[in-house]
N, C-alpha and C positions, 0 to 999 in steps of 0.2 A: 447509367447512360442517360443524359438529359434528353428531354423530348421537346422539339420545337413547337411553336404555336401555329405555324403554317409551313407548308412546303409548296413549291410551284408545280410539281409534277403530279399532285394528287389533290382533288377537291373533296373534302369530307362531307358526308351527310350528317346533319345534326338531328338528334332524336329528342322527343319530349320526355321530360323526367317522369319517372313512375310515381304514382301516388302511394299512400300507405296500403299495405296488404289488407284485404278484408278481414275483419275480426273473426276469429275462430278458424280461419283457413289453416290447413296443415299441408306442407309441401312434401313431395316424395323425395326429390333430390335437389339440392341447391348448390350451384357451382359459383364459387367466389372468384371473379376474374373473367373478363370478356375478351381475353387475348386468344391466340390460335389454339393453345392447348385446352383452355376451358371450353371454347366453342366446339372443337372437334369432339371432346368428351360429351358435351350436351347432345350433339347430333348422333353420336353412337348410342347413347341411352335412348333418345327419342325413337331411333330406328327400331329399337326393341320394345317399344310400347311404354316407356317410362316417362311421365311428365317431368320436365326439368325447368327450374327457375335459375336464371343467370343474373348475378349482381355485378353491375359494372359502374364504377365510380364516375366515369366520364359520360358525356352525352354524344360521343362519336368514337370511331376507331382511333387507335394510336397513330401518331405521325412520326416521321423519321424512318429511314429504311431499316434500321435495326437488323433483325434476322432477314436473310435474303436468299438462302439456298435451301432447296428441298431435294432430298434424295428420292430415288425411285421407290424405296420402301414407304416413305412418307406419302408419296403420290398414290400408292396402292391403298393406304389407309384412307386417304381423302376419297378415293374412288369408292371405297366401301360405304361411305356415308353420302355418296352421290354428288361430290363437289369438285372432282378433279378436272372437269371440263374447262371452267374459266381459268384455272391455274395453268393448264396446258395452252390455252388460247392466248394468254397474255405473257406468260413466262418465257424466258430465254433458255433453251436447252444447251447444255455443254457437257463435255466429258474429258477435257484435256487441260494440260498446263505446262509451263516452262519455268525453270529456276535458273538464276544467274548469280555468279559470285565474282565480285570485283570487276563487273562489266562483261564477263564471259559466260556463255551458257554452259551449264553443267548437267542439266537434267531436263528430259521431256517425259511426260507420262500421259497415258490414256487409260481411263477407267473402263475396264471391259464391260460390255453389255451382252449378256448371254443371248444366244439366238432365241427368238420368240418372246423376249421380254416386252411387255405392253407399254412401259413408260421409259422416258429418257433416264440416263444415269443420274443427272442433276438438272435442276431448273432454277434459274435465278429470277426472283420476283420481289420487289420491295414489300416490306411487311404490311403497310397500309392496304395494299391491294389484297393481300392474303386475308386480312381481317375483314375487309368489306365483303369479299366473296362468302366468307363463312357467316357473317352477320346476315347477309341476304338470304342464305339457306335457312338459317335459324328463324328469321322472321316469316318465312313461308311455311314453316313446320308448325302444325297446330299444337304440338306437345312441348314446344320451347317458348318460354316467356322471358325475354330480356328486360330487366328492370334497370333503366338508365339512371344515372346520378344517384346510385344506391351504393353507399360506401360502407363496407364492413367495419363495425366498431366494437365487436366483442362477441363472445359466445359462452354458453354453459351447455353441458350435455349430461345425459344419464343413459341408462341401458335402453331407453325407449326412443331417444332422439336428441335433437339439438335445438336450442333457442338462440337465434342470432339477433344482435342489435345492429340495426341498419340506419345510417344517417342519410336523409333525403332532404330536398329543399323544403319539405313540409315538416321537418323535424325528425327525431329519432323514433324508430318503430321496431317492434319485436316481430321476428319471423320464425315460425316453428317448422322444423323440417326433420324428416327421418334420417337423412344422410347429407353430409357436406363434402364437396370436392374443393379443396383449396388449390386453385390454379392462379394465384394472384402474384406470381412473379418472384424475382430475386429478393425483393424487399417485402416479402409476404407478411401482411398484417395478421393473417390467421396463425402463421407460424410464431409470430411474436406473442400473440395472445395466449398461445398454449405453452410459451416458454421453451420452444424447441429450437436450439441453435443448429446451424450448419457446421459440420466438422470437416476439416481437410486442409488444403493448401491454397494460399494466395501467392501468386507469382509476383516477383518484385517489379518487373518492368511494365511500363504503360505504353499504350499505343494511342495516337491521334487517329480518329476516324473522320475522314473528310469526304463527304458526298459532293460530287460535282455535276453540274449541268454541262454536258459536253456531247458533241456528235463526232465520233471517231470511226475510222475504218478498221480499227483493231477487232479481231474476232472475240467471241465470248469464251474466254478461257482464263484460268487462274494464272497470274504472272507474279513471280516472287524474285526480289533482288536482295541478296545478302551483301552488305558492305558496299553499296554503290557510292560513287563520288559525291553525289548530292547529300547523302546521309552516311558519312563514314562511320563504320563500326555498327551500323544499325540495319534493320530489316524493313523492307517496303513491300506491300502487296497492292496489286491493281486488279479490279474486277469490274465487269460491266453488269449493271443491275437491271437496266431497261435500255431501250434504244437511245435515250438521251440522258441517262443517269449512270455515273461511274463512281466507284468508291476507291479511294486511296487510303490505305492504312500504313502508318509508319511509326516506328518505335521512337519514343521520346527519350532524349538524352537525360541521364540520371541527374545532371546538374541544372536542368531546365525548370524554370518556374511554371507550374501547371496552369495557372491562369493565363500566363503569356502563351502557353503552348496551344491554346484554342482561340487565341485572338486572330481573327482573319488577317489582320495586318502583318502578323508574324508567319502565318501559315502560307499565304499566297506566294511569297518569294521562294519558299522551300519547294512548293509544288511546281512552280515555274522552272526552277533549277533542275528538278528531277525530270520533268518532261523534256527539257532541253537535252538532258543526258540520254534519254531513250528515244529521242527523235519524234516526240508527239507535238504536232504543230496545230492541233485543233483549238478553236476558241473555247474557253471554259469559264465558269463562275462557280463560286462556292455556294452550295445549297444548305449544308448542315455540317456542324462540327461537334465532336464530342470526344471524351477520353474513355479508354477501355483498359481495364486491368484483368488479366486472366485468373480464374479461380477453378479449383477442382474440389468442390465441397458438397457434402450430402448430409441429410438427416440420418439418424441412426435407424429410424423406422418411418415408413411412409403411411402407416396407419396408426391413428391415435383414437381409439374408440370408434366413434361414428364419423370421424374426419379422415379423409383420404387425401394425401398430398400428391401433386403431379407437376411435371415441368420444373421450371426454375424455383418454384416454391419448395420442391422436394430435393433438388440437386442442381448444381451449377457446374457446367463443363466449359473448358476453353472453346472459343469459337473456331479455332484452327482445326480443319478437318470436318467442318459443318456438323458438329455433334450437339450443339446447343438446342435449338428448336426441334431438330429431328429426334433427339432423345425424348423430348417432351411429347411429341406425337406418338412415339412408341409407348409411352405411358398411357396415353389415351386409348390406344388400340387394345391394351391389356385390361385396363380398368373398366371400360364401358360395358363389356359383355359380362364381366363378373359382378359388377355392381347391379346391373340390370337383373341378373338372376336372383341376387339376394333381395333387391328391392321388391321383386314380384313374389317373394316367398318360395321360390323354386330351389334355392340353394341355401346351405347353412352359412351363417356370417363368417365362419372360419375360412371360406373360400377367399375372402378379401385378404387374409394373411398370405396367400400365395401371390397376390399382386405385389405385396410388400417385398417378399423374398425375391421374386423374379426380377422386378425392376431395380432393386438394389444390386442384384447381380449384374444386370445390364450396365448400371453405373460403374461398377468395378471393371467390367470389360472395356467400356468406353474410356475410362480414366487411364487404363494401361496404354491404349493407343494415343490418347490425347497428351499424356506426359511426354512422349517422344516428340510429337509435333511441337508442343509448347517450348520444350527446352531448346529445340532448334530455332524457333522463332525468337525466343526471349531467354537466352542463357542467363541463369540466375546467379552465377558466380564466375570469377575469372577462370577457374579451372574448367568449368563447363564450357565457357566460351573458347578456351584454347582447344579443347577436344572437338568442339563443333567446327571451328575454323580449320583444324587439321584434316577432318574428314572432307570438308568442302574443297580444300586444296588438293586432296587426293583425287576427288571427282573431276578436277580440271584436267588431270593427266591420264586417268584410267576410266574410260566409259563404263566399265563393269561395276564401278562404285557409285554410279549416279543414283542408285536406289537410296543412298543415304539422305538425299534431299527430297525424297518422296514424302509429301505431307500425310499420306495414309488416310484417305478420305473415308468417311463413315460408310460402313457396309452393314447389311442386315445381320443381326445377332440372334443367337438361339442358345439353348441350354443343353449341356451334357449331363446335368444332374439337377435336382430340385424337387419340390413337393409334388409336382404333377408328372415327373419323369420316372418311368419304370423300365425294366429290362424287357426286351422283346421275348415273347413266348416261343418264337420260332427262330431258326437260323436264316439269315438273309445275306445274299452276296453283295447287295448294293442298295442305294436309296436312303432317304432320311429316316432316322429312327426317332423314338419318342423324344420330344423336346425340340427337334429340329424344325426349321421353317421350310415349308414346301414352296418351291418357286411358283410364281404366278405365270404359268405357261398355258398355251392352248390345250384345251381338253382333248381335241382331235386336230389333225392337220386342217388349217383353214377355219376352224371353229372358234367359239368363244373361249376366252381365257378363264382360268379357274376362279379368279375374283368375280367374274360376271355370273357364275352359276352357284356360288356359295349362298347358303341360307343365312339368316341373321344369327343363328345359333351354331349347331354342330353339323358337320358334313361327313357322311360315310361314303368314301370313294370305293366302289366295287369294280373289280377288274373282270370283265366278261362273265358277270354273275348277277343273279337276281336275288333280292331279299324276300324271304318268306314272310307273309303277313304285311301289315301296314306299319311303317316306321312311326315313331313318336313325333308329335308336333315339333319337338325341339331338334330333330335330326332330319336333314335332307339327304337323299340318296342321289349320288352322281355316278353314272356308269362310264367307264373308260376302257379303251383297248390297250393291251400291254405294249403294242407297237406304236402308239400315238405319242406326241411330245410329252404329255403329262405322265403317261404310263412308263415311258423310258426313264424319265427323271425319278420316278418312284422306285425303279428297280423291280417292277411288279411282275407277277406271274399270274396266269389265269386262275380265277377263284379266290384271289387274295383281297383283303379289305383294309382300309385305312380310315381311322377316325380322326378328323381334324377339328381343332379348336376354331372358334370364329376368327381368330387372328392368323390362321393357316399353319400354326404349329401342330405337329403330330402329337396326339394323345396316346395312340396305340396302333399297332398294325398286326394283322393276322395273316398267316399263309393260306388259310382256307376260311371261307365264309361260314362254314359249319361251326368253326370254333370261335366265331366272332360274337363275344358277349358284351357288345358295346354298352348296353343299358346298365348291366351290372357294373361295368367298369366305371361309368360316370358316378354311380353311387359309392363304389368302393373307394374311389379317390377323393370323395368329399366334394365333388363338383355339384351334384344334385342331392337333394334330400331323399332319404329312403321313403318309399311309398308306404301307404298305410297298410297294404297287404303284406308288408315285410320284405318286398323285393327291393 
């Protein structure tokens, strides 16, 4: 996706280029890429006391709306690093959508919001605002150093660390670092330097992405048209990104010249005809045009020695169902706490292999959902198109089949198996087991949410029970009542205990606090190093 040189709805701040790193300096963690995934990872590391250097090739945030929708889970991750406030203040919350086939409505959906949830189901916000909010937070944090106009040019690594070659306005410089996080996007230079290709599927059809300056009375919801008169045989999406910014995505005809497809002189009449069809009479002007082709591709491994891949550098998912940026933020939530433990010498390096396993599993889960949405949006063959159109035709006459047009928006994922998932030592009637995500619910009626009371590391949730002795610095104790919102969600009984990861997934649960060997469990699973006394 090309990036414009300016947009009218956002005025970027320009930053001074970084000079050469001081001779002899060694960096703890270096993040390549100053987009949302890299910046969220940097903030997650800094929150846990790890100094971070961010290399960004530009001298400002990226322009163009690009990614625009954040899920409630992503907002929870942002809250964990202290930056959800501005996102909620400027973003547009939404939770519903409508689909049409040949001019007739076939489906309405509403994304359920569990009672007590702290954040909206989805928030729309153009990506430049996202990046600026994250940059501002990084600039305020003493442990984050953003080095502007610093472009990755190569690396070598050994068992002790990495040496990066970095191009700056003052020339090429070497930067020595213990660990590298490659968050430099779909065209990752780090990935290319290591010779690691993305494997998977590239879908055949392309979409024009057209951002418009427009003030409309339409609500903030996802609208989708299959085979509308203005675009026969194709699919069109309409979204509001901000009060005066809207996005139209429409499928490109297979016979259309791609250069012509993004020529404003060719796009404007098509948008005008489509708006006439749907009855949109607001004035509008084109802000940005680009082409998009859907991909479902991933690296075979997200860890290569001392280089960890995250976001689009690790995997690319179709945008349908808002799984692109949100899957990258999920990477950040998993990677930051594990790399922080390793970087501070508290965990063995093998803990990072669990990041690789878990997030590749998330990719597989996301891809299964995304394949359905993408084949509906862009049928890749005549046979697929016939099946898609037949199901849409059925939805016209039978409301019970409207679910066929449901885009299946991204929902929080968890694990039923994996390197950190183990069987419960006790029988449980309900509640999340090992690997499952605990909902961000109020700890007590009218009280703070779980996210608000989590420590930076592990949390031991005790139900009407006290912990003997002093818990370790890495574990924070939170007491709840079995009848409170969180206690009910956990399926808890008095005296039970739950050990939660920093990303709120369950590590283990015990029916009685007396049997709770949380410290031994962290060592047995390879999360923490064994203590010198043998424990």
